[in-house]
C-alpha positions in Angstrom: 0.0 0.0 0.0 1.1 3.5 -0.7 -0.2 6.9 0.5 -1.0 8.8 -2.7 -2.9 11.9 -1.3 -4.6 13.5 1.6 -7.8 15.3 2.5 -8.6 18.0 5.1 -11.5 20.2 6.2 -15.1 19.4 5.3 -14.3 15.9 4.0 -12.6 15.0 7.2 -8.8 14.6 7.6 -7.3 11.5 6.2 -5.2 9.9 3.5 -5.8 8.2 0.2 -4.1 4.8 0.0 -3.5 2.9 -3.2 -3.3 -0.9 -3.3 -3.9 -3.7 -5.7 -7.6 -3.3 -4.9 -7.7 0.4 -5.9 -7.6 3.7 -4.1 -9.4 4.0 -0.7 -9.8 6.9 1.7 -8.6 6.2 5.2 -10.2 8.7 7.6 -8.2 9.9 10.6 -11.2 10.3 12.8 -10.8 11.2 16.5 -10.4 8.0 18.5 -9.2 5.9 15.6 -6.4 3.5 16.4 -3.7 3.6 13.7 -1.3 0.7 13.5 0.9 1.2 10.5 4.6 1.7 10.0 6.2 3.6 7.2 8.3 1.8 4.6 10.1 3.3 1.6 9.1 6.6 0.1 9.0 7.6 -3.6 6.8 9.6 -6.0 3.1 9.1 -5.3 2.3 9.0 -9.0 -1.1 10.2 -10.1 -4.7 9.3 -9.3 -7.2 9.4 -12.2 -10.7 8.2 -12.8 -9.2 4.9 -13.9 -7.3 4.5 -10.6 -3.7 5.0 -9.5 -0.7 5.1 -11.8 2.4 4.5 -9.8 5.8 6.1 -10.4 9.2 4.6 -9.5 11.0 8.0 -9.3 12.7 8.5 -5.9 11.6 12.1 -5.5 8.8 12.5 -3.0 6.0 13.3 -2.6 6.1 13.9 -6.3 8.7 13.9 -9.1 8.9 16.7 -11.6 6.7 14.8 -14.0 3.9 14.5 -11.5 4.2 17.9 -9.8 1.5 20.4 -10.7 1.4 24.0 -9.9 -1.9 25.9 -9.6 -1.2 29.0 -11.7 -3.7 31.1 -9.7 -1.7 30.8 -6.5 1.0 32.9 -8.2 -1.4 35.6 -9.4 -1.0 39.1 -8.1 -3.7 40.6 -10.3 -2.2 40.1 -13.7 -3.8 36.9 -15.0 -1.3 34.2 -15.9 -3.8 32.2 -17.9 -4.5 32.5 -21.6 -8.0 33.6 -20.6 -9.2 34.8 -17.3 -11.9 32.6 -15.8 -12.3 33.7 -12.1 -15.5 35.6 -12.4 -17.1 34.3 -9.2 -17.4 36.6 -6.2 -14.2 36.3 -4.1 -13.5 37.0 -0.4 -10.4 38.7 0.9 -9.7 37.4 4.4 -7.3 37.6 7.3 -6.5 34.3 9.1 -4.9 34.1 12.6 -2.6 31.3 13.7 -1.7 31.1 17.3 -0.1 32.9 18.9 0.4 35.9 16.6 0.8 35.1 13.0 -1.7 36.8 10.7 -2.1 35.9 7.1 -4.0 37.6 4.3 -5.6 35.4 1.6 -8.3 35.1 -1.0 -10.8 32.4 -2.0 -14.1 32.0 -3.7 -16.8 33.5 -1.5 -18.8 30.3 -1.3 -15.9 28.3 0.1 -14.5 30.9 2.6 -15.1 28.9 5.8 -14.0 25.7 4.2 -10.7 27.4 3.1 -10.1 28.7 6.5 -10.5 25.3 8.1 -8.3 23.7 5.4 -5.5 26.0 6.6 -6.2 25.3 10.2 -6.9 29.0 11.1 -7.6 29.7 14.8 -9.4 33.0 14.1 -10.3 34.7 10.9 -12.0 37.8 9.5 -13.8 38.3 6.2 -12.4 41.7 5.1 -14.0 42.3 1.7 -16.1 40.7 -1.1 -15.1 41.6 -4.7 -16.5 40.6 -8.0 -13.6 38.5 -9.4 -10.3 36.8 -8.5 -8.2 39.4 -10.3 -9.4 42.2 -8.1 -9.0 40.0 -5.0 -5.4 39.1 -5.9 -4.6 42.8 -6.4 -5.9 43.6 -2.9 -4.1 40.6 -1.4 -0.8 41.6 -3.0 -1.2 45.1 -1.6 -1.9 43.9 1.9 1.0 41.3 1.7 3.5 44.2 1.8 2.5 44.5 5.5 1.1 41.1 6.3 2.3 37.6 5.3 0.5 35.7 2.6 2.0 32.3 3.5 2.3 30.4 6.8 4.5 27.2 6.8 3.3 24.1 8.6 6.1 24.1 11.2 4.8 27.6 12.3 1.3 26.2 12.6 2.5 23.2 14.6 4.4 25.6 17.0 1.0 27.3 17.7 -1.0 24.1 18.5 -2.2 24.2 22.1 -1.7 27.9 22.4 -4.1 30.8 22.3 -4.2 33.6 19.8 -2.7 36.8 21.2 -5.9 38.8 21.7 -4.3 42.2 21.8 -2.3 41.6 18.7 -5.3 40.3 16.8 -7.6 43.1 17.8 -4.9 45.7 16.9 -4.6 44.2 13.5 -8.3 44.0 12.9 -8.6 47.7 14.0 -7.1 48.6 10.6 -10.1 47.1 8.8 -13.9 46.9 9.0 -14.5 43.2 8.8 -17.8 41.9 7.3 -17.6 38.9 9.6 -15.3 37.2 12.1 -14.7 33.6 12.9 -13.4 31.5 15.8 -12.5 27.9 15.2 -12.2 25.1 17.7 -10.8 21.8 16.4 -11.4 19.9 19.6 -7.7 18.9 20.2 -7.8 19.8 23.9 -4.0 20.0 24.1 -2.3 20.8 27.4 1.0 21.6 25.6 2.6 21.7 22.2 2.7 18.3 20.4 6.0 16.9 19.0 6.3 17.4 15.3 6.8 13.9 13.8 5.9 11.7 10.8 4.2 8.5 12.1 1.0 6.5 11.6 0.8 4.6 14.8 -1.3 5.6 17.9 -4.7 7.1 18.7 -5.9 10.0 16.7 -6.8 13.1 18.8 -8.1 15.2 15.9 -6.9 17.4 13.1 -6.3 21.1 12.5 -5.9 21.8 8.8 -3.5 19.3 7.3 -2.0 18.6 10.7 -3.3 15.6 12.6 -2.5 15.0 16.3 -1.8 11.4 17.2 -1.2 10.2 20.8 1.3 7.4 21.2 2.7 6.1 24.6 1.4 9.2 26.4 2.9 11.7 24.0 1.0 13.8 21.5 2.6 14.0 18.0 1.7 16.5 15.2 1.7 14.8 11.8 1.7 16.8 8.6 -0.5 14.7 6.2 1.5 15.9 3.2 4.6 14.4 4.8 3.0 10.9 4.5 2.4 11.1 0.8 4.6 8.7 -1.1 5.3 6.4 1.8 4.5 2.7 1.7 2.3 1.6 4.6 2.8 -1.7 6.5 0.7 -3.2 9.2 2.6 -2.5 12.4 3.5 -4.8 15.3 0.9 -3.9 18.0 3.5 -4.5 20.7 5.7 -1.7 19.5 5.2 1.5 21.5 6.5 3.8 18.7 7.7 3.2 15.2 11.0 4.5 14.0 10.7 8.1 13.0 10.9 8.9 9.3 10.9 12.4 8.0 10.6 14.2 11.3 10.5 18.0 11.2 13.8 19.6 11.7 
């Protein structure tokens, strides 16, 4: 079996696993007992309507041939496509990650809350609604001169179990007139920061964005689902307390 993808937010956190029987979704639901160990890692290949096409390239999670880049993610208002197609209403938002990292972003209006949960935001504010993605990206690029427009997963992991700095958040929001604000609770109930690790053995506590917290031998571990993509999965020995660490965060 090989991990060939992952899912977050509304669909529930989990991974897609390819085997000789096809591709199945393995949900990482709170309370689930995971009992896998990680084997070799290589390119995850590609999943199509016809199933999974494997790839033997050693690059992971994807080799150059199977790496795709969403062109809209690089847009700052000058459309990079042959023809602009983002005519839906778009939301410009501010997302807070504990304790005091605030990110500006854009998404289609209808999936605003989904997008915030996908990122694992602790707080958020809907700043503006505009008529298309080009305008939204122009506004985002302007705000990104003062606010970040990207938050790395290790930064998010460092904030797990911590509260948002209320004074810093309110001070930042004071510069805007939000249409709506959000507070998210992912039910992790952490008493301290989990250890960043890549493993699939233990009891799932819950997920926040693409980070899933797994408890093993009394310790909470934060697992980035993307770091699992490309790995072979093997049924683990239930007597082992903790599998060998592969790909741990530095």
